[in-house]
C-alpha positions as CSV (number, residue, x, y, z in Angstrom):
1,M,5.6,10.7,-2.5
2,K,7.1,12.5,-5.1
3,V,9.9,12.0,-7.8
4,G,13.0,13.9,-6.7
5,A,15.2,13.7,-9.3
6,Q,15.7,10.8,-12.5
7,Y,18.4,9.7,-15.2
8,S,17.5,8.6,-18.1
9,H,19.7,5.5,-19.5
10,L,20.7,5.9,-23.3
11,N,17.5,7.4,-23.5
12,G,15.4,5.6,-21.2
13,F,12.7,8.3,-20.6
14,E,12.8,9.4,-24.2
15,Y,11.7,5.5,-25.2
16,L,9.1,5.4,-22.7
17,K,7.8,9.2,-23.2
18,V,7.7,7.7,-27.1
19,H,6.7,4.0,-26.9
20,K,5.0,3.8,-23.6
21,P,3.2,6.8,-22.5
22,E,1.2,5.3,-20.6
23,I,3.6,3.3,-18.6
24,L,5.3,6.0,-17.7
25,D,2.5,8.4,-16.3
26,E,1.5,4.9,-14.3
27,I,5.0,4.8,-12.1
28,Y,5.1,8.8,-11.8
29,E,1.0,7.9,-11.0
30,V,2.1,5.3,-8.3
31,I,4.1,7.4,-7.2
32,Y,2.2,10.4,-5.6
33,R,-0.3,8.1,-4.6
34,I,2.3,6.9,-1.8
35,D,1.2,8.6,1.3
36,A,4.9,9.2,3.2
37,E,3.4,9.7,6.8
38,K,1.7,6.4,6.4
39,C,5.2,5.1,6.0
40,K,6.8,6.3,9.0
41,T,6.5,3.6,11.8
42,K,9.7,2.3,11.9
43,L,11.2,3.1,16.1
44,S,14.5,3.6,15.2
45,E,17.1,1.1,18.0
46,E,20.4,2.6,16.0
47,R,22.9,5.4,18.5
48,T,22.8,8.0,16.6
49,K,18.9,8.4,16.0
50,Y,17.9,6.4,18.8
51,G,13.5,6.5,19.3
52,K,12.9,8.7,16.0
53,L,10.4,7.8,14.7
54,L,12.1,6.4,10.8
55,Y,10.3,5.9,6.9
56,S,9.6,1.7,7.3
57,P,11.1,-0.3,3.0
58,G,8.7,-2.7,4.7
59,D,5.5,-0.5,4.0
60,M,6.7,1.3,1.8
61,N,8.0,-1.6,-0.1
62,K,4.4,-3.1,0.5
63,A,2.7,0.4,-0.7
64,F,4.4,-0.2,-4.4
65,K,3.8,-3.2,-4.4
66,D,0.1,-2.3,-3.5
67,E,-0.4,-0.1,-6.1
68,L,1.9,-1.4,-8.7
69,E,-0.4,-5.0,-8.9
70,R,-3.7,-2.8,-8.8
71,R,-2.7,-2.0,-12.4
72,D,-1.4,-5.3,-13.5
73,W,1.8,-5.1,-12.7
74,K,3.6,-8.7,-12.3
75,E,6.3,-11.0,-10.9
76,E,8.1,-12.3,-13.8
77,R,10.9,-14.8,-13.5
78,Y,12.5,-17.0,-16.8
79,K,15.3,-19.8,-16.4
80,Y,18.1,-20.5,-17.7
81,F,20.6,-23.1,-18.1
82,V,24.7,-22.1,-16.7
83,T,27.7,-24.1,-16.8
84,D,31.6,-23.5,-15.8
85,D,32.9,-23.6,-19.7
86,E,33.2,-19.9,-20.4
87,D,33.3,-20.3,-24.7
88,L,30.2,-22.4,-24.3
89,T,28.9,-19.8,-21.7
90,R,29.6,-17.6,-24.5
91,K,27.8,-19.6,-27.1
92,I,24.5,-20.8,-25.7
93,L,23.8,-17.3,-23.9
94,T,21.1,-15.8,-26.1
95,L,19.5,-19.3,-26.9
96,S,16.4,-21.0,-25.1
97,P,16.8,-23.0,-22.1
98,K,15.5,-25.8,-23.9
99,K,18.6,-25.6,-26.1
100,Q,20.8,-24.0,-23.7
101,K,20.8,-27.3,-21.6
102,K,20.9,-29.6,-25.1
103,E,24.4,-28.1,-26.0
104,I,25.8,-28.2,-21.8
105,E,25.1,-31.9,-22.2
106,E,26.8,-33.1,-26.3
107,A,29.7,-30.9,-24.5
108,G,29.7,-33.7,-22.8
109,K,29.2,-31.1,-18.9
110,I,26.0,-30.8,-16.4
111,P,24.0,-28.3,-16.9
112,F,23.1,-26.5,-14.3
113,E,19.2,-25.0,-14.0
114,S,19.6,-21.1,-12.8
115,Y,16.1,-18.0,-13.6
116,N,16.0,-14.6,-13.3
117,Q,13.7,-12.8,-11.6
118,T,11.8,-9.4,-11.7
119,D,9.5,-8.6,-9.0
120,F,6.8,-6.3,-11.8
121,V,6.9,-6.6,-15.1
122,K,4.2,-5.1,-17.5
123,N,4.0,-3.8,-21.5
124,R,8.4,-5.9,-21.8
125,T,8.8,-2.8,-18.6
126,A,10.2,-4.2,-15.7
127,V,10.5,-2.2,-12.5
128,E,12.4,-2.4,-8.9
129,L,12.5,-0.7,-6.0
130,Q,15.6,-1.0,-4.1
131,F,15.0,0.0,-0.8
132,G,17.1,-2.4,0.7
133,K,20.8,-3.1,1.2
134,Y,23.2,-0.3,-1.0
135,S,24.7,-3.0,-3.1
136,F,21.5,-4.4,-4.5
137,V,20.9,-1.7,-6.5
138,A,24.0,-3.2,-9.2
139,F,22.0,-6.3,-8.9
140,D,19.0,-5.2,-9.6
141,I,20.4,-3.0,-12.9
142,F,23.3,-5.6,-14.0
143,V,22.0,-8.5,-13.1
144,K,18.5,-8.6,-12.9
145,H,17.4,-5.6,-16.0
146,M,20.3,-6.6,-18.1
147,G,19.3,-9.9,-17.7
148,F,15.5,-9.6,-19.1
149,Y,16.7,-6.9,-21.8
150,I,19.2,-9.5,-22.8
151,A,17.0,-12.2,-22.8
152,D,14.9,-10.1,-24.8
153,K,11.6,-10.2,-22.2
154,I,11.9,-6.1,-21.8
155,D,12.7,-3.3,-24.1
156,V,12.8,-0.6,-21.0
157,G,14.0,-0.8,-17.2
158,I,13.0,1.4,-14.5
159,E,14.7,1.4,-11.1
160,I,13.3,3.0,-7.6
161,L,15.6,4.4,-4.8
162,P,15.6,6.8,-2.1
163,M,16.2,10.5,-2.6
164,R,19.4,10.9,-0.1
165,K,16.5,13.7,1.8
166,L,14.6,10.4,1.9
167,L,17.8,8.6,3.3
168,N,18.5,10.9,5.8
169,E,14.6,9.8,8.2
170,M,15.4,5.8,7.4
171,S,18.2,3.1,9.3
172,S,21.2,2.7,8.1
173,G,22.0,0.7,4.7
174,P,20.0,0.9,1.9
175,S,21.7,3.3,-0.8
176,Y,19.9,6.7,-2.6
177,Y,19.4,8.3,-5.9
178,E,22.7,10.7,-6.3
179,R,25.1,7.1,-4.4
180,E,24.1,4.9,-7.3
181,L,23.9,8.3,-10.2
182,Q,27.8,8.7,-9.8
183,H,28.4,4.8,-10.2
184,I,26.0,4.8,-13.5
185,I,28.0,7.6,-15.2
186,R,31.3,6.0,-14.2
187,Q,31.0,3.7,-15.7
188,G,30.7,5.4,-19.0
189,R,27.8,6.6,-21.1
190,G,27.9,3.1,-22.9
191,N,27.6,0.9,-19.7
192,P,25.4,-1.1,-18.9
193,P,24.5,-1.3,-22.6
194,F,20.4,-1.4,-22.0
195,P,18.0,1.8,-21.5
196,F,16.7,2.6,-18.3
197,L,15.6,5.5,-15.9
198,L,16.6,5.5,-12.7
199,I,14.2,6.9,-10.8
200,G,14.7,9.1,-7.1
201,I,11.9,9.8,-4.6
202,E,11.4,11.5,-1.8
203,P,8.4,12.8,0.9
């Protein structure tokens, strides 16, 4: 596969280029090593594409996972505690899980344990692949990447998703680069408030 387009939010690309060039090179290498035709394995049952051979999200995910894990990218998660109190939530947001729990209990509330998880992390950089439902891209960016950034687990995020050209040969449902680019830009230059690189791929 290849990079069809990319968008640098809050200098995400520039940060990688200057501070983590080996990470940037590795991501491009992984993309170019994916054999798109080997992922064209899904026989469509949709009315408008019935019988057509399409790109399989599962096969693409596996191909990327294999390449990334071969380069020591690993899943990472961190836990935190939540409560129904707005002021208390603001107060504990940047504290360690242990301190969060203590503050909630001391306020007479019940601490509920939760966690944030991202698929691939290396050298304080998070990568998410999104070939699933369109709503998952916003979750990746505004919950996963931003959560890891606020928790000081990463310095920058990377989101990889199909270009419309690739989506045309996939089942309906996933989002695509051009759509998500519009969604991000209309939020304004400073939102979401962390640097990331949006990458659209195509065969």
